[in-house]
C-alpha positions as CSV (number, residue, x, y, z in Angstrom):
1,X,-16.8,-17.4,2.5
2,X,-16.6,-14.0,4.3
3,X,-16.7,-11.1,1.9
4,X,-13.6,-8.9,2.0
5,X,-14.2,-5.2,2.8
6,X,-11.8,-2.4,3.1
7,X,-12.5,-1.3,6.6
8,X,-9.6,1.2,6.7
9,X,-8.8,3.0,3.4
10,X,-5.4,4.4,2.7
11,X,-6.8,7.8,3.5
12,X,-7.9,6.5,6.9
13,X,-4.5,5.0,7.5
14,X,-2.7,8.3,6.6
15,X,-4.8,10.1,9.1
16,X,-4.8,7.5,11.9
17,X,-1.8,5.3,11.3
18,X,1.9,6.3,11.0
19,X,3.7,9.6,10.3
20,X,4.9,10.3,6.7
21,X,8.5,9.7,7.5
22,X,7.8,6.1,8.6
23,X,6.1,5.3,5.3
24,X,9.0,6.5,3.2
25,X,11.0,3.5,4.6
26,X,8.4,0.9,3.6
27,X,9.9,-1.6,1.2
28,X,8.5,-1.5,-2.3
29,X,8.4,-4.2,-5.0
30,X,8.6,-3.3,-8.7
31,X,7.4,-6.4,-10.5
32,X,6.7,-8.0,-12.7
33,X,8.4,-5.9,-15.3
34,X,6.8,-6.5,-18.7
35,X,9.0,-5.3,-21.7
36,X,7.6,-5.0,-25.2
37,X,9.9,-4.7,-28.1
38,X,12.8,-4.0,-25.8
39,X,15.6,-6.0,-27.4
40,X,18.8,-6.0,-25.3
41,X,17.8,-2.8,-23.3
42,X,16.9,-3.3,-19.7
43,X,15.2,-0.9,-17.2
44,X,15.9,-1.5,-13.5
45,X,13.4,0.3,-11.1
46,X,14.3,0.8,-7.4
47,X,13.4,2.9,-4.4
48,X,10.5,3.1,-2.0
49,X,7.2,4.6,-3.0
50,X,6.5,7.8,-1.1
51,X,3.0,6.7,0.1
52,X,2.2,9.8,2.1
53,X,3.2,12.3,-0.6
54,X,1.4,10.4,-3.3
55,X,-1.6,9.2,-1.2
56,X,-1.1,5.9,-3.0
57,X,0.4,2.7,-1.8
58,X,0.8,1.2,-5.3
59,X,1.6,2.9,-8.6
60,X,1.4,1.6,-12.2
61,X,4.3,2.8,-14.3
62,X,4.6,2.7,-18.1
63,X,8.0,3.7,-19.5
64,X,8.6,4.3,-23.3
65,X,11.9,4.7,-25.2
66,X,11.3,7.6,-27.6
67,X,14.6,7.4,-29.5
68,X,16.9,4.4,-29.1
69,X,20.6,4.2,-28.3
70,X,22.9,3.8,-25.3
71,X,22.0,5.3,-21.9
72,X,23.0,8.9,-22.0
73,X,21.9,9.2,-25.6
74,X,18.5,7.5,-25.8
75,X,15.4,9.5,-24.9
76,X,12.4,8.4,-22.9
77,X,9.2,9.4,-21.3
78,X,6.8,7.8,-18.8
79,X,3.2,7.6,-17.8
80,X,1.5,6.9,-14.5
81,X,-2.0,6.5,-15.9
82,X,-1.5,3.7,-18.4
83,X,-0.5,5.9,-21.3
84,X,-3.4,8.4,-21.3
85,X,-0.9,11.2,-20.5
86,X,2.9,11.3,-20.8
87,X,5.7,13.3,-19.4
88,X,7.9,15.5,-21.6
89,X,10.6,13.5,-23.4
90,X,14.0,13.5,-21.6
91,X,17.5,12.1,-22.2
92,X,18.2,8.9,-20.3
93,X,21.0,9.2,-17.7
94,X,24.2,7.5,-18.6
95,X,24.7,5.8,-15.2
96,X,22.8,7.3,-12.3
97,X,19.1,6.5,-11.6
98,X,16.5,8.9,-12.9
99,X,13.7,9.8,-10.5
100,X,10.1,9.4,-11.5
101,X,7.8,12.4,-10.6
102,X,4.1,12.9,-11.1
103,X,2.8,15.5,-13.6
104,X,2.3,17.9,-10.7
105,X,5.9,17.6,-9.7
106,X,5.6,15.3,-6.7
107,X,8.4,12.8,-6.3
108,X,7.2,9.2,-6.3
109,X,10.3,7.8,-4.5
110,X,10.9,5.5,-7.4
111,X,13.9,5.7,-9.7
112,X,15.0,3.8,-12.8
113,X,18.4,2.9,-14.3
114,X,18.9,2.0,-17.9
115,X,21.2,-0.8,-19.1
116,X,22.2,-1.9,-22.6
117,X,21.1,-0.5,-25.9
118,X,17.6,0.9,-25.8
119,X,15.3,0.3,-28.7
120,X,13.0,3.0,-30.2
121,X,9.4,2.4,-29.2
122,X,10.2,-0.2,-26.6
123,X,8.0,0.0,-23.5
124,X,8.4,-1.3,-19.9
125,X,5.4,-1.7,-17.6
126,X,5.3,-2.6,-13.9
127,X,3.5,-1.8,-10.7
128,X,5.4,-0.4,-7.8
129,X,3.7,-1.8,-4.7
130,X,4.6,-0.6,-1.2
131,X,4.5,-3.0,1.7
132,X,2.0,-0.6,3.2
133,X,-0.5,-2.0,0.7
134,X,0.2,-5.6,1.8
135,X,0.0,-4.7,5.5
136,X,-3.2,-2.7,4.9
137,X,-4.9,-5.7,3.1
138,X,-3.8,-8.0,5.9
139,X,-5.1,-5.7,8.6
140,X,-8.4,-5.3,6.9
141,X,-8.8,-9.0,6.4
142,X,-8.1,-9.5,10.1
143,X,-10.7,-7.0,11.1
144,X,-13.3,-8.6,8.9
145,X,-12.6,-12.0,10.4
146,X,-13.2,-10.7,13.9
147,X,-16.2,-8.6,13.0
148,X,-18.0,-11.2,10.8
149,X,-19.1,-12.9,14.0
150,X,-21.3,-9.9,14.9
151,X,-22.2,-8.5,11.4
152,X,-23.2,-9.5,7.9
153,X,-20.7,-8.1,5.4
154,X,-20.3,-5.8,3.6
155,X,-21.1,-3.1,6.0
156,X,-22.7,0.1,4.6
157,X,-21.4,2.2,7.5
158,X,-18.3,1.4,9.6
159,X,-17.9,3.0,13.1
160,X,-15.0,5.3,13.4
161,X,-13.6,3.4,16.4
162,X,-13.5,0.2,14.3
163,X,-11.6,2.1,11.6
164,X,-9.2,3.5,14.2
165,X,-8.5,0.0,15.6
166,X,-7.9,-1.4,12.2
167,X,-5.4,1.4,11.4
168,X,-3.6,0.5,14.7
169,X,-3.2,-3.1,13.6
170,X,-2.0,-2.0,10.2
171,X,0.5,0.4,11.8
172,X,2.0,-2.3,13.9
173,X,2.5,-4.5,10.9
174,X,4.1,-1.7,8.9
175,X,6.5,-1.0,11.8
176,X,7.5,-4.7,11.9
177,X,8.1,-4.8,8.1
178,X,10.0,-1.5,7.8
179,X,12.0,-1.6,11.0
180,X,10.8,1.9,11.8
181,X,12.0,2.8,15.3
182,X,11.2,6.4,16.4
183,X,13.6,7.6,19.1
184,X,10.9,8.6,21.6
185,X,9.6,5.1,22.1
186,X,6.5,5.6,20.0
187,X,6.9,2.1,18.6
188,X,5.9,0.7,21.9
189,X,2.8,2.9,21.9
190,X,1.8,1.6,18.5
191,X,2.3,-2.0,19.7
192,X,0.0,-1.3,22.7
193,X,-2.6,0.3,20.4
194,X,-2.6,-2.8,18.2
195,X,-2.9,-5.1,21.2
196,X,-5.8,-3.1,22.5
197,X,-7.5,-3.2,19.1
198,X,-7.2,-6.9,18.9
199,X,-8.6,-7.2,22.4
200,X,-11.6,-5.2,21.5
201,X,-12.1,-7.1,18.3
202,X,-11.9,-10.4,20.3
203,X,-14.6,-9.1,22.6
204,X,-16.8,-8.6,19.5
205,X,-15.9,-12.1,18.3
206,X,-17.1,-13.6,21.6
207,X,-20.3,-11.5,21.7
208,X,-19.1,-9.5,24.7
209,X,-19.5,-6.1,23.0
210,X,-21.3,-4.8,19.9
211,X,-20.0,-1.9,17.9
212,X,-22.6,0.2,16.2
213,X,-22.5,-0.4,12.4
214,X,-24.9,-0.4,9.5
215,X,-25.1,-3.8,7.8
216,X,-26.0,-4.6,4.2
217,X,-28.5,-7.3,5.5
218,X,-29.7,-8.6,8.8
219,X,-27.0,-10.4,10.6
220,X,-27.3,-14.2,11.1
221,X,-25.7,-14.9,14.5
222,X,-25.1,-18.2,16.2
223,X,-25.2,-18.8,19.9
224,X,-22.6,-17.0,22.0
225,X,-19.5,-19.1,22.4
226,X,-17.3,-19.0,25.5
227,X,-13.8,-20.3,25.3
228,X,-13.2,-20.3,29.0
229,X,-13.7,-18.3,32.2
230,X,-12.9,-14.6,31.7
231,X,-11.8,-12.6,34.7
């Protein structure tokens, strides 16, 4: 089994991938929601994680009801670090969604609505995961599959051009998932970048080129395989 390695980190993708406005449209799942002592009260999270602002593509959320009651009367607080630190207590909104922000005041892009009678001390936990996280995992796995023909993983040093090409593949996937369509035709440029990246990775796969990278152990390489005549 090929060892997974994060060739392109989120920081790499934010520098070499898509602009911040594209990432705000990335679909986000908020599940599973784990209630504890919740009774009939329900919390409904929604919205898209602001990946660029947070520099995170997934965010664990822990919400606690401080004083029970109906929405608009009950009070609540939330934590983004598993309960180590909490926000100040606030009154739940009666109908509209409340926006979650970080302790430093950065909006997360995630909001919550409260339904039913909330119970004092009840907690609700979930992880908001952007589709950027899923696309980034898939892009890294694709890069590892190509490069494992030439290298023994994990790599201790990854060439910048390999990181760039991996980011191009991830960007193409994110565009497809979000439906992001910049008016200046940049989407076509991203598709061409991804196609070029896959072509270069394919050349590595077939032993036609060798990026410079530092391996964790000497590579064990089989004979060069040719799938046909290349022009």
